[in-house]
C-alpha positions as CSV (number, residue, x, y, z in Angstrom):
1,M,-20.6,-49.7,-22.1
2,A,-17.6,-47.8,-23.3
3,R,-15.0,-46.4,-20.9
4,R,-15.5,-42.8,-20.1
5,K,-13.0,-40.0,-20.4
6,L,-13.1,-38.8,-16.8
7,A,-11.3,-35.5,-17.1
8,G,-13.8,-32.7,-17.2
9,L,-16.8,-34.8,-16.1
10,R,-19.0,-33.1,-13.5
11,V,-19.8,-35.3,-10.5
12,I,-21.7,-35.3,-7.2
13,I,-20.5,-37.7,-4.6
14,T,-22.6,-38.2,-1.6
15,G,-21.1,-39.4,1.7
16,A,-17.8,-37.9,0.6
17,S,-16.3,-36.9,3.9
18,Q,-14.8,-40.3,4.8
19,G,-14.2,-43.8,3.6
20,I,-15.1,-44.8,0.1
21,G,-16.7,-41.5,-0.7
22,R,-13.7,-39.5,0.3
23,A,-11.4,-41.7,-1.6
24,L,-13.6,-41.4,-4.7
25,A,-13.6,-37.6,-4.4
26,V,-9.9,-37.4,-4.0
27,E,-9.2,-39.7,-7.0
28,A,-11.8,-38.0,-9.1
29,A,-10.2,-34.6,-8.5
30,K,-6.8,-36.0,-9.3
31,R,-8.2,-37.3,-12.6
32,G,-9.4,-33.8,-13.5
33,M,-13.1,-34.3,-12.7
34,K,-15.2,-31.4,-11.4
35,V,-16.3,-32.7,-8.0
36,V,-19.1,-31.7,-5.6
37,A,-18.3,-33.6,-2.4
38,A,-21.4,-33.7,-0.2
39,A,-21.6,-34.9,3.4
40,R,-23.0,-34.0,6.8
41,S,-19.6,-33.1,8.5
42,A,-18.4,-29.6,8.0
43,E,-15.1,-30.4,9.7
44,L,-14.4,-33.4,7.5
45,L,-15.4,-31.5,4.3
46,A,-13.1,-28.7,5.3
47,E,-10.2,-31.1,5.6
48,L,-11.1,-32.6,2.2
49,K,-11.2,-29.1,0.6
50,K,-7.8,-28.3,2.2
51,E,-6.3,-31.4,0.7
52,Q,-8.0,-30.9,-2.7
53,P,-8.8,-27.2,-3.3
54,A,-10.5,-27.9,-6.6
55,I,-13.2,-29.9,-5.0
56,E,-16.5,-28.0,-4.3
57,T,-18.2,-29.0,-1.1
58,A,-21.8,-29.1,-0.1
59,L,-22.7,-29.5,3.6
60,A,-25.8,-31.6,3.0
61,D,-27.7,-34.7,4.2
62,V,-29.2,-37.0,1.6
63,T,-32.3,-37.4,3.9
64,D,-33.0,-33.6,3.8
65,P,-34.8,-32.1,0.7
66,A,-32.9,-28.8,1.2
67,G,-29.6,-30.7,1.3
68,R,-30.3,-32.6,-1.8
69,A,-31.3,-29.4,-3.6
70,L,-28.0,-27.8,-2.5
71,M,-26.0,-30.6,-4.0
72,V,-27.7,-30.2,-7.4
73,S,-27.6,-26.4,-7.3
74,T,-23.9,-26.4,-6.5
75,A,-23.2,-28.6,-9.5
76,K,-25.2,-26.3,-11.7
77,Q,-23.8,-23.1,-10.4
78,K,-20.1,-24.2,-10.2
79,F,-19.9,-26.5,-13.2
80,G,-22.9,-25.7,-15.4
81,G,-24.5,-29.2,-14.9
82,L,-23.9,-32.8,-14.1
83,D,-22.6,-35.9,-15.8
84,L,-22.3,-38.4,-13.0
85,L,-24.0,-39.0,-9.6
86,I,-22.2,-41.3,-7.2
87,N,-24.6,-42.4,-4.5
88,N,-22.3,-43.4,-1.7
89,A,-23.8,-42.0,1.5
90,G,-24.8,-44.8,3.8
91,I,-25.0,-46.1,7.3
92,G,-24.8,-49.6,8.6
93,A,-25.8,-51.6,11.7
94,T,-24.6,-54.9,13.1
95,G,-26.8,-57.0,15.3
96,H,-29.7,-59.4,15.1
97,F,-33.0,-58.2,13.9
98,M,-34.9,-59.1,17.1
99,D,-32.4,-57.1,19.2
100,S,-32.8,-53.9,17.1
101,E,-35.1,-51.0,17.5
102,P,-37.6,-50.1,14.7
103,E,-36.1,-46.6,14.6
104,T,-32.7,-48.2,13.6
105,L,-34.2,-49.8,10.5
106,R,-36.1,-46.7,9.5
107,K,-32.9,-44.6,9.9
108,I,-30.9,-47.0,7.7
109,F,-33.6,-46.9,5.0
110,E,-33.9,-43.1,5.2
111,V,-30.2,-42.8,4.3
112,N,-29.3,-45.9,2.3
113,Y,-32.5,-46.1,0.2
114,F,-34.9,-43.1,0.4
115,G,-32.2,-40.5,0.4
116,L,-30.5,-42.3,-2.5
117,C,-33.7,-42.5,-4.5
118,E,-34.6,-38.8,-3.9
119,I,-31.1,-37.4,-4.8
120,T,-31.3,-39.6,-7.9
121,R,-34.7,-38.1,-8.8
122,L,-33.3,-34.6,-8.6
123,C,-30.3,-35.4,-10.6
124,I,-31.9,-37.2,-13.6
125,P,-33.0,-34.0,-15.4
126,E,-29.5,-32.6,-15.2
127,L,-28.0,-36.0,-16.2
128,K,-30.2,-36.1,-19.3
129,S,-28.2,-33.3,-20.8
130,G,-24.8,-34.5,-19.4
131,T,-21.8,-36.0,-21.1
132,T,-21.8,-39.8,-21.0
133,P,-24.2,-39.6,-18.0
134,A,-24.3,-42.3,-15.3
135,I,-25.6,-43.0,-11.9
136,V,-23.3,-45.1,-9.7
137,M,-24.7,-46.9,-6.6
138,I,-22.2,-47.8,-4.0
139,S,-23.9,-50.8,-2.4
140,S,-22.5,-53.8,-0.7
141,V,-21.9,-57.5,-1.2
142,V,-24.6,-58.0,1.4
143,G,-27.0,-56.4,-1.0
144,R,-26.6,-59.6,-3.1
145,R,-26.1,-62.1,-0.3
146,A,-27.3,-61.4,3.2
147,I,-25.6,-62.7,6.3
148,P,-26.7,-63.1,9.9
149,A,-26.5,-60.0,12.1
150,R,-26.4,-57.7,9.0
151,G,-30.1,-58.0,8.1
152,L,-31.1,-54.4,8.6
153,Y,-28.2,-53.1,6.4
154,A,-28.6,-55.9,3.9
155,S,-32.3,-55.2,3.4
156,S,-31.5,-51.6,2.5
157,K,-28.9,-52.7,0.0
158,F,-31.2,-55.3,-1.6
159,A,-33.7,-52.4,-2.1
160,V,-30.9,-50.4,-3.8
161,A,-30.3,-53.4,-6.1
162,G,-34.0,-53.6,-7.1
163,F,-34.3,-49.8,-7.6
164,S,-31.1,-49.8,-9.7
165,E,-32.3,-52.6,-12.0
166,A,-35.6,-50.8,-12.5
167,I,-34.2,-47.4,-13.3
168,R,-31.5,-48.9,-15.5
169,A,-34.2,-50.0,-17.8
170,E,-36.2,-46.8,-17.5
171,L,-33.2,-44.6,-18.2
172,A,-31.7,-46.6,-21.1
173,K,-33.7,-44.5,-23.6
174,D,-32.0,-41.4,-22.2
175,G,-28.5,-42.8,-22.4
176,I,-28.0,-42.7,-18.7
177,D,-26.1,-45.8,-17.4
178,V,-26.9,-47.2,-13.9
179,I,-24.0,-49.0,-12.3
180,V,-24.0,-50.9,-9.0
181,I,-20.8,-51.5,-7.1
182,N,-20.9,-54.1,-4.4
183,P,-17.8,-53.8,-2.1
184,G,-17.3,-56.8,0.1
């Protein structure tokens, strides 16, 4: 895979209001990328927009079909399409499996896996006509090596790894790279 010229690339970053997602949005804007920063917090998105006025924001939740559609329509309307999707939105949990509630596991999977899959599904048609298109999955080291008291989170990140490997092969014919980042 060749290095990409970042300036001018159009990107959606999910979970962009804080942490890794916010840092990615700020750095992308500084490098001349056209950024749609998506997140659930209007207040944090407003702070991001104030710091980086060139960033477009989308108040959206990856678990909500309307929110996912808003992310894609914002990229299309503001930038004319999409070159890069960074799937960063995620939630975690610490604690032993037997001490957790079933709803906790389902919530983690809704955000970390199902939301990620469905925003990816919506973006693929736009990415097919993008410049050096790619999908970046921000996963975790526990998506490769699980540890005690992180099983709920780790299982969602293992699912992301499997999904990523499968669509990497499926999308190779379309020239769309699929990259997994495992911060630790």
